[in-house]
N, C-alpha and C positions, 0 to 999 in steps of 0.2 A: 388536516390542520388548517382551518379557515381563519384568516386574520384579515384586517382591513388592508394590510399591505400585500396579501397573497390571494389574488383572485384567480379562479380557475380559467378565466378567459385570457390570462396572462401566462406566457410560457414559464417564467420564473416562478410564479405562484403555483402553477400546476406541478412543477418539479418539487418545490418545497412541500406541497400538500402530499405528494407521493411519499416523501421521506417521513413526514409527520405521521402518516398512517401506519408506519412500521414501529412506532414507539408505543409504549404500554398504556399510557393514560394521558388525561388532559394536562396534568401538571408537567409531565415530560415534554409534551408537545409545545406547551407555552414556553418552557425553558429553551427548547430547541429553537423556536421561532425568535426568541429574544437574542440568542447567541448568533444565529445565522444572519439576522438582519443587522446585528452589530458588526459582524465581519464585512458585510456589504455596504455599510454606511460610509459617509464621507469622513468620519473621525480618523485622525492620523494614527492613533494608537489602537491596536486590535487585541490587546490582552484582556483578560476577564474583568479586571478592576475598572478600566476606563469604559468598557462596554456597559458594565453595571451602572456606572455613574451617569452615562447618557440615557440608559433605559429607565432608571429610577425616577428621574424628573425632579428630585429634590435631594439635598445632601443627607437628610435624616433617614432616607430609605435606601441609600446606596449600599450600606453594609449588608442588609437583609437580601438584596438582590444579588450581591456578590456571592454570599454564602449559597444561595440557590443555584447559581451557575456552577460553583465549585462542586456541589453535590451532584448535579446533572452530569458533568463531564468526568468526575472522578470516582463516583460511588454508585450512581443509579445503574440499574441493569437494563440493557437493550442490546439487540443483535447487531453487532458491528458488521457481520457478514451480510446480513440482509440489506443494511443501509448502503454498503459499498456496491452490492449487486444492483440495486436500483439506480445508483449514480452512474455506474458503468453502462448499463443498458440504455439509459437516457442519453448519455453522451455518444455512444456508438450509433444509436438510431439517428441522431443529428448528423454525425459524420457521414453515414451512408447515403444521406441525401445528396452529397457532393461526389460520392464515388465509393467503390467497394473497399473493404478492409483487405490489405495486401500482406501485412506482416505482423508477427508477434515477436516483440523484442524483449529479451531478458538481459538484465544488467544490474549492477550494484553501484550504489552511490554512497559516498562518505559524508558525514556531517561532523565538522570539527567541534569538539567539546572540551571544555576545561574540567578538571576534577575527575573523580572516579566513581561517582554514585549514580549517574544516569544509566538506565538499563543498556547493557551491552557495550558500554564505552571502554576502550582500552587503546594502547598503542598498536596500530595495525596499518597495513598499507591501504591507501585509498587513491584511486585514480582521479578523484575530484581535485585532490591537492598534488597528485603526482609524487607522493612520498609517504613514508611511514609517519603517522601523526596520531595524537590522541583524538579518537573519533568514534562515533557510532556508524554502522553500515546497514543500509537497507537494500533489500533485493526487490526489484520491481518487474512487473509484466506490463508492457506498453503495447497497445494496439495501434497500428498506423495505416493510414491511407495515403494516396498521393498528395493530399491537401492538408492533413492534420494528424495528430496523434493524441492518445489519452492514456493515462495510467489506469489500467484495469484492476491491478492488485498490487499489494505492497506488504512485505514482511520484514520485521526487524531481525537482523542477524544476531544471534546470541552466541558469542565465542565459547569454545569448549571450556576455557578457564572459568567462565561465569557459570556454565551449566554444572560444573563440578562443585561449586560453592553455593549450596542451596540457601544458606543463611543470607549471603549477599544478595541472592535473587529475591528472597522474601523482603528484604529491606527496600529493594527497588520495585516491589509489587509485581514481580514476575511469577506467575502461577507455577505451582509445583509440577504440573504436567507438561510444562514447556521444557523440552530437552534439547541437547545440542543437535543441530542439523547443519551440514555444510551448505554453502550458498546454492550449489547446483540442485540440491534436494529441495530447498525452499522454492526455487524456480519451477521444478517439476510439479510440486504440489499445486502451485498457482496455475500452471498450464492444465493439469488434470481437472482442476475446479472450473476453469474457463471452458474446457471441453464439455464437462458435465452440464454447465449452465447454458450450453448451446450458443455461445458467442460465435460470430462469424469467423471462420478460420483464415489464417494467413501463414506464410512461410516463417518458421521460427528462426530468428537471427540472434547470434550471441558471439562473444569473444571466446578466446581459448580457455578461460576459466570454466566454461561450460562445454565447449566442443571437445576438449581433451578427455572428458569423462565418458567412458564407454557406456556406463549404466544410463547416463542422461540420453545419449543417442539411441540406445536400445529401447527406452520407454517411448521416445518420440516415434520410433518405428511401429511399436505396438499400438500406439494411439492413431496411427495413420496420418501423422503430420509430416509435411515436407519441411526440410530445414537447410539452412546455409550457415554453418558454424565455423569459426576460425579454429584451426587445429595446428599446434606447433609442429615444426619439422622433426622434432625428436620423438614425437608420439609414435608408438609401435602399433602396427596393424598386423593381424594374422589372416592370411588368405584362406578361403573356404576349401581349396583343393591342396593346400600345402601347410605343413606345420612350421614352416620357416618364417619367422617374423620379417617384416619389411617396414621401412620408414614411410610415414605419411608424406 
């Protein structure tokens, strides 16, 4: 994606060109450039309509540009996985210039939401607010060094009550092949993907929502990853030489 604002001798331009190369055609690349530069601009409002108004140059063209951005972000097909992989590798390469990756951190974050129509929203506990609240929850994998950290992957958690109501899912544009997965399973999938992508490994860190799950720890062992996970004192362990359970 070559634009006057994105030169290959400029680090930001090189990064954006790499993202643009993953899109399907010139129209998608142009829409992406418009949206990306709108987010990076000095404009106070970063939603699609004000970005379109700034990019259009004249009021009579704003509606057409707005519709173009809506189509690009909501309906056009492009590989989300490929775009995120490029962004992660670019950020990790920059981080490694200051020092090695030391940790892979798994965690979940709540996003407070009103109403009930946004994908995955319901009353559930979120550590972000420290209470049960109406919110969405996302599970993330963060790569960290001694100097910086970057979110390498992110998955929206779809509660079981949502997954069992396919009509509600369709109204929220959740694909039929998206089924219920607990948070620790989402984290494992991201870890396995990061391992397959060859990202530099670190010690897996997480709280007891992940450390308490035997299956989570077992897969980390199979993957050959070191981990330091919180485990509740009530978690039962079974020794290899004895069938008598003991407390962690």
